[in-house]
N, CA, C and O of each residue as an XYZ file, in Angstrom:
548
protein
N       0.830     -1.282      0.017
C       0.128     -0.109      0.121
C       1.077      1.352      0.321
O       1.946      1.589      1.160
N       0.627      2.082     -0.626
C       1.295      3.428     -0.921
C       0.956      4.464      0.561
O      -0.119      4.582      1.149
N       1.799      4.881      0.759
C       1.354      5.950      1.820
C       2.029      7.452      1.480
O       3.165      7.890      1.302
N       0.619      7.997      1.497
C       0.860      9.369      0.432
C       1.035     10.146      1.961
O       1.137     11.350      1.728
N       1.100      9.899      3.344
C       1.400     10.586      3.934
C       3.045     11.012      4.164
O       3.504     11.955      4.810
N       3.654     10.097      3.490
C       4.669     10.209      3.270
C       5.787     10.030      2.190
O       6.921      9.562      2.084
N       4.834     10.664      1.453
C       5.070     10.106     -0.002
C       6.413     11.100     -0.830
O       6.183     12.310     -0.826
N       7.408     10.772     -1.337
C       8.443     11.185     -1.779
C       8.191     11.167     -3.337
O       7.243     10.542     -3.814
N       9.269     12.031     -4.266
C       9.586     11.773     -5.435
C      10.839     12.659     -5.684
O      10.969     13.830     -5.326
N      11.799     11.844     -6.407
C      12.966     12.547     -7.071
C      13.057     13.640     -7.980
O      12.221     13.985     -8.816
N      14.245     14.183     -7.707
C      14.472     15.861     -8.684
C      13.541     15.585     -9.781
O      12.437     16.124     -9.702
N      13.807     14.808    -10.834
C      13.660     14.992    -12.056
C      11.937     14.686    -11.911
O      11.254     15.458    -12.584
N      11.249     13.748    -11.186
C       9.580     13.822    -11.005
C       9.375     14.973    -10.486
O       8.363     15.464    -10.985
N      10.015     15.868     -9.460
C       9.079     17.026     -9.252
C       9.025     18.248     -9.791
O       8.126     19.083     -9.695
N      10.683     18.336    -10.725
C      10.443     18.986    -11.684
C       9.597     19.010    -12.723
O       9.323     20.162    -13.060
N       8.911     17.897    -13.565
C       7.962     17.575    -14.116
C       6.649     17.634    -13.902
O       5.706     17.256    -14.597
N       6.721     18.412    -12.332
C       5.112     18.794    -11.978
C       5.246     20.592    -12.675
O       6.172     21.340    -12.991
N       4.163     20.641    -12.662
C       3.770     22.221    -13.496
C       4.105     22.802    -11.445
O       3.900     22.269    -10.355
N       4.590     23.899    -11.840
C       4.278     25.004    -10.704
C       3.055     25.250    -10.127
O       2.981     25.482     -8.921
N       1.831     25.222    -11.026
C       0.217     25.070    -10.619
C      -0.033     23.982     -9.741
O      -0.675     24.119     -8.700
N       0.594     22.591    -10.236
C       0.550     21.396     -9.673
C       1.315     21.422     -8.003
O       0.820     20.886     -7.012
N       2.657     22.210     -8.044
C       2.812     22.142     -6.839
C       2.256     23.294     -5.814
O       2.674     23.328     -4.657
N       1.293     24.235     -6.299
C       0.950     25.140     -5.733
C      -0.202     24.135     -5.162
O      -0.431     24.007     -3.959
N      -0.797     23.538     -6.055
C      -2.119     22.786     -5.549
C      -2.090     21.791     -4.399
O      -2.982     21.562     -3.583
N      -0.465     21.060     -4.537
C      -0.349     20.590     -3.341
C       0.257     20.930     -1.873
O       0.258     20.417     -0.754
N       0.837     22.231     -2.593
C       1.143     22.943     -1.478
C       0.282     23.894     -0.888
O       0.768     24.290      0.171
N      -0.732     24.383     -1.136
C      -2.280     24.527     -0.503
C      -2.658     23.751      0.307
O      -2.931     24.226      1.410
N      -2.800     22.516      0.137
C      -3.088     21.767      1.241
C      -2.644     21.350      2.364
O      -3.240     20.981      3.376
N      -1.242     21.456      2.050
C       0.293     21.227      3.040
C      -0.065     22.839      3.939
O      -0.512     22.866      5.086
N       0.194     23.850      3.263
C      -0.302     24.676      4.035
C      -1.645     25.014      4.933
O      -1.616     25.392      6.104
N      -2.691     24.822      4.229
C      -4.465     24.482      5.132
C      -4.072     23.725      6.206
O      -4.198     24.240      7.317
N      -3.567     22.478      6.113
C      -3.398     21.275      7.112
C      -2.469     22.135      8.361
O      -2.623     21.968      9.571
N      -1.673     22.899      7.836
C      -0.498     23.062      8.984
C      -1.281     24.207      9.852
O      -1.334     24.067     11.074
N      -1.853     25.274      9.260
C      -2.929     25.974      9.669
C      -3.956     25.702     10.505
O      -4.315     26.541     11.332
N      -4.501     24.603     10.400
C      -5.490     23.963     10.870
C      -4.978     23.229     12.371
O      -5.552     23.444     13.439
N      -3.878     22.395     12.225
C      -3.380     21.935     13.345
C      -2.592     23.241     14.119
O      -2.689     23.216     15.346
N      -2.068     24.013     13.720
C      -1.812     25.115     14.588
C      -2.935     25.913     15.213
O      -2.829     26.435     16.322
N      -3.967     25.982     14.489
C      -5.223     26.591     15.401
C      -5.571     25.769     16.363
O      -5.749     26.159     17.517
N      -5.692     24.662     16.024
C      -6.163     23.525     17.295
C      -5.403     23.673     18.276
O      -5.842     23.999     19.379
N      -4.162     23.463     18.044
C      -2.880     23.042     19.195
C      -3.282     24.377     19.951
O      -3.368     24.201     21.166
N      -3.558     25.713     19.513
C      -3.406     26.987     20.292
C      -4.742     27.391     20.756
O      -5.024     28.545     21.080
N      -5.613     26.317     20.776
C      -6.753     26.910     21.389
C      -7.802     27.538     20.976
O      -8.829     27.951     21.514
N      -7.327     27.543     19.816
C      -8.842     27.843     18.496
C      -9.809     26.970     17.938
O     -10.407     27.160     16.878
N      -9.937     25.972     18.727
C     -10.950     24.866     18.375
C     -12.075     24.913     18.716
O     -12.706     23.889     18.977
N     -12.722     26.438     18.813
C     -14.115     26.745     18.441
C     -14.822     26.716     17.072
O     -14.243     27.210     16.104
N     -16.027     26.171     16.942
C     -16.262     26.153     15.583
C     -16.501     27.514     14.192
O     -16.267     27.436     12.986
N     -17.010     28.584     14.965
C     -17.032     29.913     14.068
C     -16.021     30.280     13.874
O     -15.597     30.589     12.760
N     -15.170     30.350     15.313
C     -13.941     31.011     15.732
C     -12.650     30.312     14.578
O     -11.746     30.846     13.936
N     -13.058     29.066     14.704
C     -11.807     28.533     13.948
C     -11.796     28.824     12.471
O     -10.876     29.371     11.863
N     -13.039     28.353     11.924
C     -13.381     28.710     10.493
C     -12.956     30.116      9.965
O     -12.610     30.393      8.816
N     -13.043     30.848     10.917
C     -12.802     32.324     10.275
C     -10.682     32.754     10.659
O      -9.878     33.422     10.008
N     -10.547     32.041     11.854
C      -9.129     32.199     12.005
C      -8.715     31.414     10.816
O      -7.960     32.176     10.211
N      -8.800     30.321     10.165
C      -8.370     29.613      9.491
C      -8.268     30.353      8.086
O      -7.233     30.676      7.504
N      -9.608     30.548      7.668
C      -9.854     31.453      6.272
C      -8.814     32.835      6.483
O      -8.067     33.011      5.520
N      -8.692     33.684      7.446
C      -8.009     34.689      7.560
C      -6.279     34.102      7.640
O      -5.475     35.030      7.728
N      -5.766     32.924      7.622
C      -4.489     32.563      7.280
C      -4.396     32.030      6.122
O      -3.264     31.883      5.663
N      -5.335     31.680      5.490
C      -5.160     31.024      4.288
C      -5.048     32.155      3.035
O      -4.267     32.219      2.085
N      -5.766     32.707      3.301
C      -6.419     34.049      2.195
C      -4.926     34.753      1.755
O      -4.076     35.145      2.555
N      -4.834     34.809      0.246
C      -3.846     35.105     -0.665
C      -3.430     36.699      0.150
O      -2.241     36.950     -0.045
N      -3.774     37.224      0.556
C      -3.186     38.573      1.111
C      -2.385     38.127      2.649
O      -1.308     38.666      2.905
N      -2.863     37.328      3.425
C      -2.136     36.833      4.209
C      -1.307     35.920      4.183
O      -0.633     35.493      5.120
N      -1.326     35.582      3.101
C      -0.158     34.209      2.894
C       1.046     35.124      2.139
O       2.232     35.030      2.454
N       0.541     36.011      1.103
C       1.663     36.758      0.843
C       2.459     37.928      2.200
O       3.689     37.899      2.143
N       2.139     38.448      2.817
C       2.791     38.816      4.046
C       3.496     38.381      4.810
O       4.416     38.860      5.472
N       2.767     36.768      4.680
C       3.568     35.783      5.760
C       4.988     35.440      5.128
O       6.082     35.427      5.693
N       4.633     35.130      3.641
C       5.780     34.956      2.906
C       6.889     36.057      2.642
O       7.987     35.801      2.148
N       6.514     37.165      2.989
C       7.227     38.025      2.952
C       8.308     38.082      4.288
O       9.466     38.499      4.313
N       7.481     37.508      5.373
C       8.473     37.156      6.871
C       9.430     36.185      6.538
O      10.482     36.194      7.178
N       9.290     35.488      5.801
C      10.437     34.198      5.586
C      11.380     34.431      4.138
O      12.498     33.926      4.032
N      10.869     35.116      3.251
C      11.959     35.400      1.827
C      13.161     35.487      2.175
O      13.784     34.630      1.549
N      13.803     36.042      2.816
C      15.163     36.561      2.935
C      15.782     35.205      4.020
O      16.854     35.447      4.575
N      15.318     34.236      4.223
C      15.552     32.564      5.203
C      15.984     31.812      3.951
O      16.927     31.021      3.950
N      15.024     32.190      2.574
C      15.152     30.779      1.754
C      16.622     30.689      1.094
O      17.251     31.683      0.732
N      17.089     29.348      0.987
C      18.168     29.022      0.285
C      17.943     29.762     -1.432
O      17.089     30.545     -1.850
N      19.000     29.168     -2.045
C      19.207     29.980     -3.637
C      17.865     28.749     -4.428
O      16.850     29.011     -5.074
N      18.442     27.461     -4.013
C      17.271     26.871     -4.507
C      15.636     26.898     -4.273
O      14.733     26.722     -5.092
N      15.592     27.137     -3.080
C      13.862     27.567     -2.447
C      13.614     28.742     -3.480
O      12.520     28.780     -4.044
N      14.623     29.756     -3.772
C      14.072     31.332     -4.158
C      14.118     30.568     -5.865
O      13.197     30.995     -6.561
N      14.883     29.713     -6.459
C      14.013     29.433     -7.320
C      12.803     28.727     -7.432
O      12.119     28.990     -8.420
N      12.377     27.861     -6.610
C      11.251     27.703     -6.428
C      10.076     28.654     -6.387
O       9.133     28.572     -7.173
N      10.143     29.235     -5.775
C       9.273     30.291     -5.316
C       9.447     31.255     -6.775
O       8.384     31.233     -7.396
N      10.207     31.847     -7.270
C      10.363     32.711     -8.444
C       9.191     31.574     -9.533
O       8.048     31.894     -9.859
N       9.739     30.547     -9.827
C       8.787     29.819    -10.893
C       7.327     29.570    -10.174
O       6.460     29.686    -11.040
N       6.876     29.330     -9.158
C       5.781     29.629     -8.399
C       5.019     30.861     -8.471
O       3.796     30.836     -8.336
N       5.636     31.897     -8.668
C       5.414     33.215     -8.359
C       5.082     33.673    -10.422
O       4.191     34.415    -10.834
N       5.843     33.133    -11.048
C       5.743     33.257    -12.177
C       4.517     32.494    -12.932
O       4.213     32.833    -14.076
N       3.843     31.485    -12.275
C       2.666     30.439    -13.011
C       1.968     31.385    -13.811
O       2.082     32.591    -13.593
N       1.399     31.023    -14.537
C       0.786     31.622    -15.544
C      -1.103     31.236    -14.996
O      -1.895     30.495    -15.577
N      -1.313     32.005    -13.799
C      -2.741     31.941    -13.167
C      -4.056     33.235    -13.953
O      -4.027     34.443    -14.187
N      -4.818     32.405    -14.087
C      -5.873     33.356    -14.582
C      -6.725     33.926    -14.124
O      -7.345     34.840    -14.668
N      -6.984     33.283    -12.553
C      -8.104     33.885    -12.119
C      -7.706     34.336    -10.765
O      -7.178     33.577     -9.953
N      -7.975     35.622    -10.526
C      -7.591     35.850     -9.522
C      -8.745     36.370     -8.328
O      -9.715     37.061     -8.638
N      -8.533     36.023     -7.254
C     -10.077     36.653     -6.199
C     -10.143     37.832     -5.975
O      -9.247     38.676     -5.946
N     -11.194     37.918     -5.813
C     -11.466     39.262     -5.349
C     -10.928     39.510     -4.067
O     -11.028     40.719     -3.862
N     -10.433     38.968     -3.163
C      -9.782     39.634     -1.801
C      -8.359     39.979     -2.256
O      -7.626     40.629     -1.510
N      -8.002     39.614     -3.310
C      -6.127     39.807     -3.526
C      -6.298     40.517     -4.597
O      -7.293     40.639     -5.312
N      -4.959     41.115     -4.684
C      -4.281     41.800     -5.582
C      -3.464     40.901     -7.006
O      -3.131     39.753     -6.715
N      -3.280     41.163     -7.846
C      -2.333     40.001     -8.472
C      -0.794     39.970     -7.712
O      -0.138     38.933     -7.615
N      -0.464     40.941     -7.331
C       0.806     40.744     -7.088
C       0.706     39.983     -5.520
O       1.658     39.260     -5.228
N      -0.263     40.109     -4.650
C      -0.614     39.075     -3.606
C      -0.982     37.648     -4.170
O      -0.704     36.726     -3.404
N      -1.399     37.400     -5.042
C      -1.906     36.084     -5.365
C      -0.774     35.288     -6.189
O      -0.644     34.073     -6.335
N      -0.071     36.251     -6.636
C       1.236     35.850     -7.585
C       1.855     34.966     -6.028
O       2.000     33.760     -5.827
N       2.119     36.187     -5.105
C       3.776     35.761     -3.811
C       2.721     34.440     -3.112
O       3.345     33.437     -2.766
N       1.321     34.418     -2.922
C       0.467     33.474     -2.466
C       0.718     31.732     -2.996
O       0.773     30.734     -2.278
N       0.836     31.833     -4.481
C       1.124     30.789     -5.273
C       2.702     30.288     -4.917
O       3.140     29.209     -4.518
N       3.258     31.395     -5.202
C       4.711     30.850     -4.777
C       4.899     30.429     -3.585
O       5.866     29.680     -3.446
N       4.216     30.695     -2.571
C       4.558     30.076     -1.103
C       3.901     28.895     -1.191
O       4.288     28.196     -0.254
N       2.939     28.210     -1.981
C       2.271     27.263     -1.812
C       2.949     26.413     -3.010
O       2.388     25.363     -3.321
N       3.911     26.730     -3.577
C       4.439     26.199     -4.794
C       5.688     25.464     -3.714
O       6.147     24.325     -3.629
N       5.883     26.451     -3.149
C       7.595     25.953     -2.500
C       6.928     24.997     -1.344
O       7.468     23.903     -1.178
N       6.142     25.229     -0.784
C       5.480     24.169      0.294
C       5.407     22.507     -0.542
O       6.140     21.541     -0.330
N       4.279     22.624     -1.503
C       4.600     21.626     -2.619
C       5.495     20.710     -2.677
O       5.489     19.514     -2.384
N       6.514     21.638     -3.222
C       7.938     21.168     -3.378
C       8.853     20.622     -2.373
O       9.635     19.735     -2.716
N       8.839     21.069     -1.137
C       9.404     20.504     -0.060
C       8.782     19.631      0.197
O       9.515     18.671      0.433
N       7.302     19.296      0.338
C       6.554     18.344      0.823
C       7.188     16.907     -0.114
O       7.396     15.826      0.436
N       7.391     17.117     -1.350
C       7.259     16.099     -2.494
C       8.712     15.877     -2.044
O       9.060     14.722     -2.288
N       9.609     16.574     -1.500
C      11.092     15.890     -1.339
C      11.261     15.667      0.386
O      12.358     15.874      0.905
N      10.080     15.230      1.206
C      10.215     14.950      2.037
C      10.581     15.734      3.348
O      10.723     15.313      4.495
N      10.684     16.935      2.860
C      11.829     18.362      3.808
C      10.456     18.684      4.866
O       9.984     19.817      4.959
N      10.040     17.774      5.452
C       8.593     18.041      6.675
C       9.407     19.145      7.786
O       8.718     20.044      8.268
N      10.914     19.046      8.180
C      11.806     19.648      9.201
C      11.651     21.124      8.505
O      11.239     22.137      9.070
N      12.014     21.022      7.347
C      12.147     22.355      6.505
C      10.957     23.260      6.841
O      11.029     24.246      7.575
N       9.673     22.745      6.122
C       8.366     23.044      6.125
C       8.167     23.563      7.708
O       7.929     24.742      7.971
N       8.288     22.587      8.656
C       8.184     22.956      9.662
C       8.627     24.511     10.011
O       7.938     25.376     10.552
N       9.896     24.595      9.569
C      10.609     25.792     10.176
C      10.050     26.936      9.487
O       9.819     27.931     10.174
N       9.852     26.961      8.540
C       9.170     28.194      7.807
C       7.947     28.510      8.234
O       7.686     29.656      8.600
N       7.270     27.767      8.236
C       6.125     27.277      9.036
C       5.779     28.384     10.210
O       5.083     29.399     10.199
N       6.557     27.754     11.206
C       7.076     28.239     12.521
C       7.568     29.866     12.432
O       7.199     30.717     13.241
N       8.148     30.030     11.700
C       8.648     31.536     11.318
C       7.157     32.337     11.095
O       6.890     33.277     11.844
N       6.517     32.060     10.383
C       5.431     32.557      9.699
C       4.334     32.928     10.894
O       3.683     33.958     11.074
N       4.377     31.947     11.480
C       3.314     32.017     12.808
C       4.167     33.207     13.769
O       3.380     33.935     14.375
N       5.353     33.462     13.961
C       5.811     33.711     14.909
C       5.690     35.194     14.238
O       5.228     36.046     14.997
N       6.008     35.584     13.045
C       5.265     36.808     12.318
C       4.087     37.365     12.450
O       3.761     38.485     12.843
N       3.332     36.236     11.987
C       1.784     36.503     12.354
C       1.411     37.189     13.607
O       0.879     38.293     13.488
N       1.652     36.597     15.073
C       1.464     36.520     16.609
C       2.149     37.708     16.664
O       1.745     38.482     17.532
N       3.343     38.187     15.786
C       4.126     39.817     16.629
C       2.971     40.367     15.898
O       2.322     40.819     16.842
N       2.229     40.647     14.747
C       1.444     41.721     13.858
C       0.666     42.080     15.007
O      -0.198     42.952     14.919
């Protein structure tokens, strides 16, 4: 049986995935982290939990939190981020401008890329830094 919780791919297989594909996966990784973070920090009430989750996963907030970690990315991570930011996205949500949405897509692509490499520790480092920046705001 394939374990999709710990699924990894080699570098060539990951490169073959479009930046939109990486962002699609990274969106789920990021949302799972946000939901876990909120439950672990006592935000586990119905409406409040949903609102807090939506606030953290919206493109403007993701873009803001991406700025908090951008300087900590390696050269290779910057390349993946740039690739995600330059993805050809046709629809922008009303709650975000194009630059915010591109930055959010870049962050999600980075998280998807790291996830497929099995680099969960690095994802946690970046996510924890993002939550520290959010709490400080």
